[in-house]
C-alpha positions in Angstrom: 149.9 156.2 117.0 150.8 158.8 119.5 148.2 159.6 122.2 147.6 162.5 124.5 150.2 163.1 127.1 150.6 165.0 130.4 152.3 167.9 128.6 150.6 169.4 125.6 153.9 170.3 124.0 154.7 166.7 123.3 151.5 166.5 121.1 152.0 169.8 119.2 154.3 170.8 116.4 157.6 172.6 116.5 158.3 175.3 114.0 161.0 173.8 111.8 162.8 176.2 109.4 163.7 175.4 105.8 167.3 176.1 106.8 167.2 173.4 109.5 165.7 170.9 107.0 168.4 171.7 104.5 171.1 171.5 107.1 170.0 168.1 108.2 169.8 166.7 104.6 173.1 168.2 103.6 175.1 167.7 106.8 173.4 164.6 108.1 172.7 166.2 111.4 171.0 169.2 112.9 170.7 170.7 116.4 167.4 172.3 117.4 167.0 174.6 120.4 164.0 174.8 122.8 162.3 171.7 121.5 161.4 170.6 125.0 160.7 172.6 128.1 162.5 172.2 131.4 159.3 170.9 133.0 159.1 168.1 130.4 162.7 167.2 130.7 162.5 167.1 134.5 159.4 165.0 134.6 160.2 162.4 132.0 163.9 162.4 132.8 163.2 161.4 136.4 161.1 158.4 135.3 163.5 157.2 132.6 166.5 157.6 135.0 164.7 155.4 137.5 164.2 152.7 134.9 167.8 153.0 133.7 169.0 152.2 137.2 166.5 149.3 137.5 167.5 147.7 134.2 171.2 148.5 134.1 173.5 145.4 133.8 176.7 147.4 133.2 177.9 147.3 136.9 181.6 146.4 136.8 184.0 148.9 138.2 185.1 151.3 135.5 188.7 150.1 135.5 187.5 146.5 134.6 185.4 147.6 131.6 186.4 147.6 127.9 186.1 150.8 125.8 182.5 150.2 124.9 181.4 149.5 128.4 183.2 152.6 129.7 181.4 154.8 127.2 177.9 154.6 128.7 175.2 152.7 130.5 172.9 151.5 127.7 169.3 150.5 128.2 166.8 150.0 125.3 163.0 149.7 124.9 162.3 151.5 128.2 158.9 152.4 126.7 157.8 148.8 127.1 158.4 149.0 130.9 156.8 152.3 131.8 153.7 154.1 130.6 155.3 157.4 131.5 158.3 156.7 129.4 156.0 155.5 126.6 154.3 158.9 126.6 157.7 160.6 126.0 158.9 158.1 123.4 155.7 158.3 121.5 155.8 162.1 121.4 154.2 163.4 118.2 156.4 166.5 118.3 159.6 164.5 118.2 158.4 162.0 115.7 157.0 164.7 113.3 160.4 166.4 113.4 162.0 163.2 112.3 159.5 162.7 109.5 159.8 166.3 108.3 163.6 166.3 108.4 163.8 163.1 106.4 161.0 164.2 104.1 158.8 161.1 104.6 155.1 160.7 105.3 155.4 158.9 108.5 157.8 157.2 111.0 157.8 154.1 113.1 159.9 153.5 116.2 162.9 151.2 115.7 163.7 151.3 119.4 164.4 153.8 122.2 167.7 153.7 124.0 169.0 155.5 127.1 172.7 156.4 127.0 174.0 157.4 130.4 177.7 158.4 130.6 178.7 158.1 134.2 181.2 160.5 135.9 184.6 159.4 134.7 182.9 157.5 131.8 185.1 157.1 128.8 184.8 158.4 125.2 182.3 157.0 122.7 184.2 155.8 119.6 183.4 156.9 116.1 180.6 154.8 114.6 177.4 154.9 112.5 174.2 153.5 114.0 172.9 151.9 110.8 175.7 149.4 110.9 173.4 147.6 113.4 170.1 147.9 111.6 168.9 145.3 109.0 166.9 147.9 107.0 166.6 148.4 103.2 166.9 152.2 103.0 168.7 155.0 104.6 165.5 156.8 105.8 166.4 156.4 109.4 167.4 158.9 112.1 168.0 159.2 115.8 167.0 162.0 118.1 169.5 162.7 120.9 167.9 164.2 124.0 170.0 165.2 127.0 168.2 165.6 130.3 170.6 168.3 131.4 172.7 171.1 130.0 175.6 169.3 128.4 178.9 171.2 128.3 182.0 169.9 126.5 183.3 168.4 129.7 180.3 166.0 129.9 180.9 164.5 126.4 178.1 165.9 124.2 177.4 164.2 120.9 179.7 165.3 118.1 179.3 164.8 114.3 181.4 164.4 111.2 179.5 166.8 109.0 178.3 165.3 105.7 179.7 161.9 106.6 176.4 160.1 105.7 177.2 160.7 102.1 180.5 158.8 102.3 180.9 155.0 102.1 183.6 154.7 104.7 183.8 152.6 107.9 180.3 151.2 107.4 181.6 147.7 108.2 183.0 148.6 111.6 181.4 147.9 115.0 181.8 150.6 117.6 185.3 149.9 119.2 188.8 151.1 119.5 189.3 150.0 115.9 186.4 152.1 114.6 187.7 155.1 116.5 191.1 154.8 114.9 190.1 153.8 111.3 187.1 156.1 111.0 189.0 159.0 112.4 191.7 158.5 109.8 189.2 158.2 107.0 187.3 161.3 108.0 190.5 163.3 108.2 191.5 162.1 104.7 188.1 163.3 103.5 188.6 166.6 105.2 185.2 166.4 106.8 184.4 169.1 109.5 184.2 167.9 113.1 181.2 169.5 114.9 181.3 169.4 118.7 179.3 172.0 120.6 177.5 172.0 124.0 173.8 171.3 124.3 171.5 173.8 126.1 168.7 172.5 128.3 165.8 171.6 125.9 168.1 171.4 122.8 168.1 168.1 120.9 169.9 166.8 117.8 168.8 164.6 114.9 171.2 162.6 112.8 170.9 160.1 109.9 171.6 156.4 110.5 174.8 156.7 108.4 176.1 159.9 110.0 179.3 159.2 111.8 179.4 160.5 115.4 181.3 160.1 118.7 181.4 161.7 122.1 184.2 162.7 124.5 184.6 161.4 128.0 182.6 162.7 130.9 185.0 164.7 133.0 182.3 166.1 135.3 181.0 164.9 138.6 177.5 164.3 137.2 176.0 161.7 134.9 175.5 162.7 131.3 171.9 161.5 131.1 170.6 161.1 127.5 167.6 159.5 125.9 167.5 158.6 122.3 164.7 157.5 120.0 165.4 155.8 116.7 162.9 156.4 113.9 162.5 154.6 110.5 160.3 155.5 107.6 156.9 154.0 107.8 156.9 151.4 105.0 160.6 150.5 105.2 161.4 146.9 104.6 163.7 144.5 106.5 167.0 143.7 104.8 169.0 140.5 104.8 171.4 141.0 107.8 175.0 141.8 106.8 176.7 141.0 110.1 176.1 139.3 113.5 174.9 142.6 115.0 172.2 142.9 112.4 171.2 139.3 113.0 170.8 140.1 116.7 168.8 143.3 116.0 166.5 141.3 113.6 165.6 139.0 116.5 165.5 141.6 119.2 164.2 144.8 117.5 162.1 143.4 114.7 160.6 140.2 116.3 158.8 138.0 113.8 160.0 139.9 110.8 161.9 138.3 107.9 164.0 139.9 105.2 161.7 141.4 102.6 158.9 142.0 105.2 157.7 145.4 106.2 159.4 146.5 109.5 156.2 146.5 111.4 156.5 144.2 114.4 154.4 144.9 117.5 157.3 146.8 119.0 157.8 149.0 115.9 154.6 151.1 116.1 153.8 154.1 113.9 154.5 157.2 116.0 153.6 159.8 113.4 151.8 159.7 110.0 150.9 162.8 108.1 
């Protein structure tokens, strides 16, 4: 469970309106302002950025990368390398928000993941995260936490509103193909496209099956973002449906088998009512 941190705000609740809860469940996504203070963002952002640079293996020149590699530097499970990062990732405030938004009694970490879009970094194709997760239910969500104000030119996260309710494109890995096919499917469904800047301290939550993308980073600065993926406490492991889920079963749920509770040593309970 979450433990005391350097900043009390990480251990305390955030006033979540009924409107925000309803928006999340209806639209599959919600943005919340002033969830984190500038001091928290600066302190933990600095630590996490240092570990992103240490652990990054995406070092080819931009022109030699494919679409996925151009989209961002991606580093997962940073909490296992740094006690400071662990404080942030185990935040009771962030985890309770996930639990309350989904309407569940508690959440475990699936994994954390830094997504740093470098200057001149490319767009992030349309995709749904749960394509990668061998889990039996849809009670999963991701919090997206930028470590800076994120204007449109930096490529903030954008959502297809209500797309978590539509069984389209759920068999597509993130790629040029997913961008093309999902874009066409969303247009055919006439689903609203929601792309707005993020203020400092603003975060978003989206369901595992909510389709999302991000534009390129046209600024001269890194779009530095941390994400934490939550799953309902008590969720079970599903039989993998693709090679990506087979890989996640080994890497993100070590020792677990289909039908087991998703409760490996690296999937701790972060919040329980």
